TORVEX-678100 format. One record per residue (C-alpha): z, x, y; residue number from 1. Coordinates in steps of 0.05 Angstrom, whole numbers, plus 32768, in hexadecimal, padded with zeros to 4 digits. Each point is the difference from the previous one (the first is absolute). Example, Ala and Ser with C-alpha at 12.3 -4.5 7.8 and 13.67 -1.06 7.14 Angstrom:
residues 2
<rec><up>809C</up><east>80F6</east><north>7FA6</north><k>1</k></rec>
<rec><up>7FF3</up><east>801B</east><north>8045</north><k>2</k></rec>
end
This chain:
residues 111
<rec><up>7F7F</up><east>7DA1</east><north>8077</north><k>1</k></rec>
<rec><up>7FEB</up><east>8048</east><north>7FF8</north><k>2</k></rec>
<rec><up>7FFB</up><east>8028</east><north>8040</north><k>3</k></rec>
<rec><up>7FDC</up><east>8041</east><north>800D</north><k>4</k></rec>
<rec><up>8022</up><east>8033</east><north>802E</north><k>5</k></rec>
<rec><up>7FD6</up><east>8038</east><north>801C</north><k>6</k></rec>
<rec><up>8026</up><east>8040</east><north>800A</north><k>7</k></rec>
<rec><up>7FEE</up><east>803C</east><north>802B</north><k>8</k></rec>
<rec><up>7FE7</up><east>803F</east><north>7FDE</north><k>9</k></rec>
<rec><up>8031</up><east>8015</east><north>7FCB</north><k>10</k></rec>
<rec><up>7FDC</up><east>8036</east><north>7FD9</north><k>11</k></rec>
<rec><up>8007</up><east>804B</east><north>800F</north><k>12</k></rec>
<rec><up>7FFE</up><east>8044</east><north>7FDF</north><k>13</k></rec>
<rec><up>8047</up><east>801A</east><north>7FF6</north><k>14</k></rec>
<rec><up>8009</up><east>803C</east><north>802F</north><k>15</k></rec>
<rec><up>8031</up><east>8026</east><north>7FD3</north><k>16</k></rec>
<rec><up>7FD8</up><east>7FFC</east><north>7FC0</north><k>17</k></rec>
<rec><up>7FE0</up><east>803B</east><north>7FDD</north><k>18</k></rec>
<rec><up>7FBB</up><east>7FE5</east><north>7FF0</north><k>19</k></rec>
<rec><up>7FEF</up><east>7FB8</east><north>8012</north><k>20</k></rec>
<rec><up>8032</up><east>7FC8</east><north>7FFB</north><k>21</k></rec>
<rec><up>7FE9</up><east>7FBF</east><north>8020</north><k>22</k></rec>
<rec><up>8037</up><east>7FCE</east><north>8012</north><k>23</k></rec>
<rec><up>7FF4</up><east>7FB6</east><north>800A</north><k>24</k></rec>
<rec><up>803B</up><east>7FD8</east><north>801B</north><k>25</k></rec>
<rec><up>8000</up><east>7FBC</east><north>7FDD</north><k>26</k></rec>
<rec><up>803E</up><east>7FDE</east><north>801D</north><k>27</k></rec>
<rec><up>8038</up><east>8010</east><north>8031</north><k>28</k></rec>
<rec><up>8032</up><east>7FC8</east><north>7FF5</north><k>29</k></rec>
<rec><up>8037</up><east>7FEF</east><north>8033</north><k>30</k></rec>
<rec><up>8035</up><east>800B</east><north>7FCA</north><k>31</k></rec>
<rec><up>7FF2</up><east>804B</east><north>8002</north><k>32</k></rec>
<rec><up>7FD0</up><east>8004</east><north>7FC5</north><k>33</k></rec>
<rec><up>7FBE</up><east>8025</east><north>8007</north><k>34</k></rec>
<rec><up>7FCA</up><east>7FFE</east><north>7FCA</north><k>35</k></rec>
<rec><up>7FC9</up><east>8034</east><north>8001</north><k>36</k></rec>
<rec><up>7FC9</up><east>801A</east><north>7FD1</north><k>37</k></rec>
<rec><up>7FF6</up><east>804B</east><north>7FFA</north><k>38</k></rec>
<rec><up>7FBD</up><east>8018</east><north>7FE4</north><k>39</k></rec>
<rec><up>8005</up><east>8049</east><north>7FE9</north><k>40</k></rec>
<rec><up>7FBF</up><east>8026</east><north>7FFA</north><k>41</k></rec>
<rec><up>7FFB</up><east>8030</east><north>7FC4</north><k>42</k></rec>
<rec><up>802D</up><east>803D</east><north>800D</north><k>43</k></rec>
<rec><up>8027</up><east>7FDE</east><north>8039</north><k>44</k></rec>
<rec><up>804B</up><east>8007</east><north>800B</north><k>45</k></rec>
<rec><up>8031</up><east>7FE0</east><north>8030</north><k>46</k></rec>
<rec><up>8048</up><east>8016</east><north>800D</north><k>47</k></rec>
<rec><up>802A</up><east>7FC7</east><north>801A</north><k>48</k></rec>
<rec><up>8030</up><east>800B</east><north>8039</north><k>49</k></rec>
<rec><up>8048</up><east>7FE5</east><north>7FFD</north><k>50</k></rec>
<rec><up>8004</up><east>7FB5</east><north>800B</north><k>51</k></rec>
<rec><up>8035</up><east>7FCE</east><north>8014</north><k>52</k></rec>
<rec><up>7FF4</up><east>7FD0</east><north>7FC6</north><k>53</k></rec>
<rec><up>7FEC</up><east>7FFF</east><north>7FB6</north><k>54</k></rec>
<rec><up>7FB8</up><east>7FFA</east><north>7FE8</north><k>55</k></rec>
<rec><up>7FDB</up><east>7FF0</east><north>7FC0</north><k>56</k></rec>
<rec><up>7FBC</up><east>8021</east><north>7FF4</north><k>57</k></rec>
<rec><up>7FD8</up><east>7FDD</east><north>7FC9</north><k>58</k></rec>
<rec><up>7FC0</up><east>801F</east><north>7FE5</north><k>59</k></rec>
<rec><up>7FC5</up><east>7FCF</east><north>8000</north><k>60</k></rec>
<rec><up>7FCA</up><east>802E</east><north>7FE5</north><k>61</k></rec>
<rec><up>7FF6</up><east>8049</east><north>7FEE</north><k>62</k></rec>
<rec><up>8036</up><east>8030</east><north>7FEB</north><k>63</k></rec>
<rec><up>802B</up><east>8033</east><north>8024</north><k>64</k></rec>
<rec><up>8047</up><east>8019</east><north>8007</north><k>65</k></rec>
<rec><up>803D</up><east>7FFE</east><north>802C</north><k>66</k></rec>
<rec><up>802C</up><east>803E</east><north>800A</north><k>67</k></rec>
<rec><up>8046</up><east>8000</east><north>801E</north><k>68</k></rec>
<rec><up>8039</up><east>8032</east><north>8001</north><k>69</k></rec>
<rec><up>802E</up><east>7FD0</east><north>7FDD</north><k>70</k></rec>
<rec><up>7FD2</up><east>7FE7</east><north>7FC8</north><k>71</k></rec>
<rec><up>7FCB</up><east>8036</east><north>7FFA</north><k>72</k></rec>
<rec><up>7FB7</up><east>7FF0</east><north>7FF3</north><k>73</k></rec>
<rec><up>7FF1</up><east>7FBE</east><north>7FDD</north><k>74</k></rec>
<rec><up>7FBC</up><east>7FE5</east><north>7FEB</north><k>75</k></rec>
<rec><up>7FE6</up><east>7FBE</east><north>801D</north><k>76</k></rec>
<rec><up>7FD1</up><east>7FCE</east><north>7FDF</north><k>77</k></rec>
<rec><up>7FE7</up><east>7FBA</east><north>8013</north><k>78</k></rec>
<rec><up>8039</up><east>7FCE</east><north>8002</north><k>79</k></rec>
<rec><up>8036</up><east>8035</east><north>8005</north><k>80</k></rec>
<rec><up>802E</up><east>8000</east><north>803D</north><k>81</k></rec>
<rec><up>8023</up><east>803B</east><north>8021</north><k>82</k></rec>
<rec><up>803E</up><east>7FE9</east><north>8025</north><k>83</k></rec>
<rec><up>800F</up><east>802B</east><north>803C</north><k>84</k></rec>
<rec><up>8047</up><east>7FFC</east><north>801C</north><k>85</k></rec>
<rec><up>8015</up><east>8009</east><north>8049</north><k>86</k></rec>
<rec><up>7FF4</up><east>8046</east><north>801B</north><k>87</k></rec>
<rec><up>7FDE</up><east>801A</east><north>7FC1</north><k>88</k></rec>
<rec><up>7FC1</up><east>8029</east><north>8010</north><k>89</k></rec>
<rec><up>7FD4</up><east>8001</east><north>7FC1</north><k>90</k></rec>
<rec><up>7FB8</up><east>8016</east><north>7FFC</north><k>91</k></rec>
<rec><up>7FCB</up><east>7FD2</east><north>7FE1</north><k>92</k></rec>
<rec><up>7FC0</up><east>801F</east><north>7FE7</north><k>93</k></rec>
<rec><up>7FC4</up><east>7FF7</east><north>7FD2</north><k>94</k></rec>
<rec><up>7FCA</up><east>8029</east><north>7FE0</north><k>95</k></rec>
<rec><up>7FCE</up><east>7FC8</east><north>7FF4</north><k>96</k></rec>
<rec><up>8011</up><east>7FCC</east><north>8036</north><k>97</k></rec>
<rec><up>8034</up><east>7FC9</east><north>8003</north><k>98</k></rec>
<rec><up>800E</up><east>7FBF</east><north>8025</north><k>99</k></rec>
<rec><up>8048</up><east>7FEC</east><north>800E</north><k>100</k></rec>
<rec><up>8021</up><east>7FC3</east><north>8020</north><k>101</k></rec>
<rec><up>803F</up><east>8012</east><north>8027</north><k>102</k></rec>
<rec><up>8035</up><east>7FCB</east><north>800D</north><k>103</k></rec>
<rec><up>802F</up><east>801E</east><north>8033</north><k>104</k></rec>
<rec><up>8043</up><east>7FE1</east><north>8011</north><k>105</k></rec>
<rec><up>8028</up><east>7FC6</east><north>7FE3</north><k>106</k></rec>
<rec><up>8003</up><east>801E</east><north>7FBA</north><k>107</k></rec>
<rec><up>803C</up><east>8003</east><north>7FD3</north><k>108</k></rec>
<rec><up>7FFA</up><east>8042</east><north>7FDC</north><k>109</k></rec>
<rec><up>8006</up><east>7FFE</east><north>7FB4</north><k>110</k></rec>
<rec><up>803C</up><east>8026</east><north>7FE4</north><k>111</k></rec>
end
């Protein structure tokens, strides 16, 4: 039987963003996996801090880019995924707006 679970408030404006980036935490699983949706307003940017696990950032709508020291700037379109390894600190941004789902932790990075 399906069951509805009501969670406490999980939406906030990211404090380190340039412009507005609204984050909605979707799931925080006991196995160390966190799933969140990031809604970037037009012109917004967000530089990630170093992390302790890998993450996959998949574009749901809009377009944008990811820029890192190792890989340089790469364009992002719907359906494309940016894999972010441990301790990388890339910047995500958009000119027209973009929505991304972030799956943090538990990923096996592609080689």
